[in-house]
C-alpha positions in Angstrom: 286.6 98.2 111.0 284.7 101.4 110.4 282.5 102.0 107.3 285.1 104.4 105.9 287.8 101.8 106.3 285.7 99.2 104.6 285.0 101.5 101.7 288.7 102.4 101.3 289.6 98.7 101.4 287.0 97.9 98.7 288.3 100.7 96.5 291.9 99.3 96.8 290.6 95.9 95.8 288.9 97.3 92.7 292.0 99.1 91.6 294.1 96.0 92.0 291.5 94.2 89.9 291.9 96.8 87.1 288.6 98.6 87.7 288.7 102.3 86.9 287.2 104.2 89.9 285.6 107.5 89.0 283.0 110.0 90.2 279.8 110.8 88.3 279.6 114.4 87.0 278.8 116.8 89.9 279.0 114.1 92.5 282.0 115.7 94.3 284.8 114.0 96.1 284.5 111.0 98.5 285.4 111.4 102.1 289.1 111.2 102.9 290.2 107.6 103.7 291.1 106.8 107.2 294.7 107.6 108.1 295.2 104.2 109.7 295.5 102.6 106.2 299.0 103.4 104.9 299.7 104.7 101.4 296.0 105.1 100.5 295.6 108.0 98.0 292.5 110.0 97.8 289.9 108.4 95.6 286.7 109.2 93.9 283.8 106.9 94.4 282.4 104.8 91.6 278.6 104.6 91.2 277.6 101.3 92.8 276.0 98.6 90.8 272.8 96.9 92.1 274.9 94.0 93.3 277.3 96.4 95.1 274.4 98.2 96.7 273.0 95.0 97.9 276.3 93.9 99.3 276.8 97.1 101.1 273.5 96.6 102.9 271.7 99.6 101.3 267.9 99.6 101.7 266.2 98.2 98.6 263.7 100.5 96.8 260.2 100.1 98.2 257.8 97.9 96.2 255.4 99.6 93.9 252.0 100.3 95.5 248.7 100.1 93.5 246.7 103.3 93.6 243.3 103.3 95.2 240.2 104.6 93.6 236.7 105.2 95.0 233.7 103.9 93.1 230.5 105.7 93.5 228.4 102.7 94.3 225.1 104.5 94.6 225.6 106.1 91.1 226.5 102.7 89.7 223.4 101.1 91.2 221.3 103.8 89.5 222.7 102.7 86.1 221.8 99.0 86.7 225.2 97.8 87.8 225.5 95.5 90.8 226.7 97.1 94.1 227.7 95.0 97.1 225.9 97.4 99.4 222.6 97.5 97.5 219.5 95.6 98.6 218.9 92.2 97.0 217.7 92.6 93.4 216.6 90.6 90.4 219.8 91.3 88.4 222.0 90.4 91.4 220.2 87.1 91.7 220.7 86.4 88.0 224.4 87.0 88.2 224.6 84.7 91.2 223.3 81.9 88.9 225.6 83.0 86.0 228.8 83.1 88.0 228.4 79.7 89.7 229.7 77.4 86.9 232.4 80.0 86.0 233.7 79.9 89.6 233.5 76.1 89.7 235.7 75.9 86.6 238.0 78.6 87.8 238.6 76.8 91.1 239.0 73.3 89.4 235.7 72.1 90.8 234.0 71.6 87.5 233.4 68.5 85.4 237.0 68.4 84.3 240.2 70.4 85.0 240.6 73.5 82.8 243.9 75.1 82.1 243.8 78.8 83.1 240.2 78.3 84.1 240.4 81.5 86.3 241.0 83.6 83.1 237.5 84.5 81.8 237.0 86.6 78.7 233.7 88.4 78.2 233.0 89.3 74.6 230.3 89.5 71.9 229.8 88.9 68.2 229.3 92.6 67.4 229.2 95.9 69.3 226.2 97.0 71.4 225.5 93.6 73.0 226.2 94.7 76.6 229.5 92.9 77.1 231.1 95.6 79.2 228.0 95.9 81.4 228.2 92.1 81.8 231.9 92.0 82.6 231.5 94.6 85.3 228.5 93.0 86.8 230.2 89.6 86.7 233.2 91.0 88.5 231.1 92.8 91.1 229.2 89.6 91.8 232.3 87.5 92.2 233.8 90.2 94.5 230.9 89.4 96.8 232.1 85.8 97.2 233.7 84.9 100.6 236.5 82.8 99.1 237.5 84.6 95.9 239.0 87.9 94.8 238.6 89.3 91.3 240.5 91.5 88.9 238.7 93.2 86.1 240.8 93.9 83.0 239.8 96.3 80.3 241.2 94.4 77.4 239.1 96.2 74.8 242.2 98.1 73.7 240.7 99.6 70.6 237.7 101.1 72.5 238.2 100.8 76.2 235.1 101.7 78.2 235.3 100.0 81.7 236.8 103.0 83.4 234.3 105.4 81.7 231.3 103.2 82.8 232.7 103.1 86.3 233.2 106.9 86.4 237.0 106.7 86.7 239.6 108.7 84.9 241.9 106.9 82.3 245.4 105.9 83.3 248.3 103.6 82.4 247.5 99.9 82.3 247.8 96.6 80.4 249.5 98.0 77.3 252.0 100.0 79.3 253.1 96.8 81.2 253.6 95.1 77.8 255.6 97.9 76.2 257.7 99.2 79.1 259.7 96.7 81.1 260.1 99.3 83.9 256.3 99.3 84.5 255.1 96.7 86.9 251.6 95.3 87.1 251.2 96.6 90.7 252.0 100.2 89.6 249.0 100.4 87.2 246.5 98.2 89.1 243.7 100.1 90.7 242.5 99.0 94.1 238.8 99.9 94.8 236.6 100.5 97.8 235.0 97.1 96.9 237.4 95.0 99.0 237.9 92.1 96.7 237.8 94.0 93.4 240.8 95.5 91.6 240.9 97.0 88.1 243.5 96.9 85.3 242.9 99.6 82.7 243.7 99.1 79.1 246.5 101.7 79.2 248.1 103.9 76.6 246.8 103.3 73.1 249.3 101.4 70.8 249.3 100.9 67.0 250.4 97.3 67.4 248.0 96.2 70.1 247.1 92.9 68.4 250.8 91.9 68.3 251.3 92.9 71.9 248.4 90.7 73.0 250.0 87.8 71.1 253.5 88.4 72.4 255.6 86.3 74.7 255.3 89.2 77.2 251.6 88.8 77.3 251.8 85.1 77.8 254.2 85.6 80.7 251.9 88.2 82.2 248.8 86.0 81.9 250.7 83.1 83.5 251.7 85.3 86.4 248.1 86.6 86.7 246.6 83.1 86.6 249.0 81.5 89.0 250.1 84.2 91.5 247.0 84.1 93.7 245.0 80.8 93.8 241.8 82.5 94.9 241.8 85.2 92.2 239.5 85.2 89.1 240.4 87.5 86.3 237.6 88.9 84.1 238.7 90.3 80.7 236.4 92.7 78.9 237.5 92.2 75.3 236.5 93.6 71.9 233.7 92.1 69.8 234.9 88.9 68.0 233.7 89.8 64.5 234.9 93.4 64.5 238.6 93.2 65.6 241.4 90.6 65.8 242.5 91.4 69.4 239.7 89.3 71.0 240.5 86.3 68.9 244.2 86.5 69.9 243.2 87.0 73.6 240.8 84.0 73.5 243.6 81.6 72.7 245.0 82.2 76.2 241.7 82.0 78.1 240.3 79.1 80.0 236.7 80.3 79.6 234.9 82.7 77.3 231.4 84.2 77.8 229.8 85.5 74.6 227.1 88.1 75.3 224.2 88.0 72.8 221.5 90.7 72.8 218.0 89.1 72.5 216.1 89.6 69.2 219.0 91.6 67.8 222.0 89.4 67.0 221.7 87.1 64.0 222.3 83.4 64.8 224.8 83.3 61.9 226.9 86.0 63.7 226.8 84.0 66.9 228.0 80.8 65.1 230.8 82.7 63.4 231.8 84.3 66.7 231.9 80.9 68.4 233.9 79.4 65.5 236.5 82.2 66.0 237.1 81.0 69.6 237.1 77.3 68.9 240.4 76.7 70.6 239.0 77.9 74.0 238.0 74.8 76.1 234.8 76.3 77.5 232.5 78.6 75.6 229.3 80.0 77.2 226.6 82.1 75.7 224.7 84.7 77.8 221.4 86.0 76.3 221.1 89.6 77.3 217.9 91.6 77.7 215.6 88.6 77.0 211.9 89.2 77.2 210.4 87.7 80.3 206.9 87.1 81.5 207.4 89.2 84.6 208.5 92.4 82.8 206.9 94.6 80.1 209.2 94.9 77.1 212.9 94.4 77.6 214.7 94.5 80.8 217.7 92.9 82.5 216.6 89.3 81.8 219.2 86.7 80.9 219.3 83.3 79.3 222.4 81.2 79.8 223.9 78.5 77.6 226.7 76.5 79.0 228.9 73.8 77.6 232.2 72.6 76.1 231.0 73.2 72.5 228.7 75.5 70.7 226.2 76.4 73.4 223.4 78.8 72.3 221.0 78.4 75.2 217.9 80.4 76.0 217.0 78.9 79.3 216.0 81.1 82.2 218.6 82.2 84.7 
């Protein structure tokens, strides 16, 4: 039976079932049915439903493809950010130490299993602590691992700065996925020239960003992100804990939280209040940024690192 005969037969079945068969405006008439089928009047084709298109063997739409962006690694290195192609440096060595327990927890190789351990939020008590710088460097360092990939999410929706710091233009991202069901994660994800690093921008500004981050859609998205690829670690650059509510909401879905504290600037009371705000998170870590070291004059990229399952505020060398 020819395709035309099949179509005519299907139209007749629809009519007998009481389905009105019509043509969309401007679509024109369907081909004349085959003469071998008796008493078949001319008919106009109905727009096919997704199910009918599938049954007819039509080709499904191609999957959304993430756009590729080029990071200027030399320019990033000049600003102090880690580059996979750069010579070995002090800051790169420090982040090798910083990332190790985070990766162990993410891959369920730590002291105890951690739910969503591969979801890691980087935040601070107040602004100006260096959290975005830390989030980017942590993502870059993890991207250098042989066994892991990393997604860097700009979740600082009130004041996104990841793309700006990386020299990239703004675009749709996280909030667009949450507000528009037709937008898929793969459509807004940026693949980079660092093989194992992808970036999810914050997306279009929204007045109810806090509610979006607390929504069921966000929980489903985080579950998908956490479970889809077993080797992937997701780093979230979030707003300061004491200045917005978005970061506190986001922290309730995280397996690990890194709180960046700038040495000799942030009050201990602010750090305690910030840690209290994320009490529900199973693992909280404190990273002391720009600590004075004996090998440097003044302040540099020295780090202390506190680690634990409670209120860690460590100042040990890293």
